[in-house]
Each structure stands twice: as structure tokens, then as C-alpha cells.
Residue, then its C-alpha position, 0 to 999 in steps of 0.5 A: m641367391r643363397n647358392l650364389i653367396v655360398i659359391a662366392g664364399f668358396a671360390l674367392p678364397l681359392l682365387t686369392l690362393a692362385l693369384p700369387a702363383l700367377a704373379g711370380e711368372e716372368e716373361i722370358a726375353l730371348k737374346d736378339g738375333t736373326g731367327k729370334d722371331l722364328v723361335e718365339n713364334n714356333c717354339g713359344g706356341c707350345h712351351s715356355l721359352d725358358y726351356i731354351q735358356m735352361n738347356s743352353p749349357f748342354l746343347d751344341q748345334k747337333k743337339w739343337e738339331g736333334t731337339v728341333q727334329k724331336m719336337i717336330g717328329k715326336f711331339g708334332a710341332p707344326i714347324a714349317e720346313g723352311d723355318v727349321a734351319g733358321i731356328i737351329a741357327y738362332l739357337t746355336a748362335n745364341y744358346g749353343a754350348q761353348 
């Protein structure tokens, strides 16, 4: 019992320090459009969707194509070949550099 009290006395302060960090995270809401579900399901499974918004000022269609192919080739993203064109089209239309 004494060990449990010691563990609780140590873990509780650490937990209270971690909670504010979790509270600051917001869910990323992508723009509505054809292919949004493909991006959420394929891209959001591996990383935060805020990367899309952060990179949108820099990536046009060609660069989005390269990014998606890099995710598949270098990082092993399990994106079905049939989803690739829809993902790129969505990213270009909604987050492509103008």
C-alpha cells in the first residue's frame, strides 16, 4: 500500500503537467471538397493534417504530386493507387499555391 501511495504521489504531479499540453491541440478541419475523405483517411492516418495547411503556400500541383509520391515511396504510406489522383486533385484545388 505504501508503494502505491509513493507512485501516486509521483505520477499525479506529472499527469497534471501533461494535461495542459493535450488541451492546446485543436482538430484540423480541412476545406470541403471532392477527395477530402481520401486525404483524411490516407494522410491523416500517418501525420497531422496541419502539415497540409502549413505547406499549402508553397506547393502547386507538381509539388503536391511529388509530395504524395514521396510519402508512398520513401515513407511507405499505404495509399491505394486508385486514391492517388483524387488526393492530388483535392490538395491542388484546395491547398495549391496560387
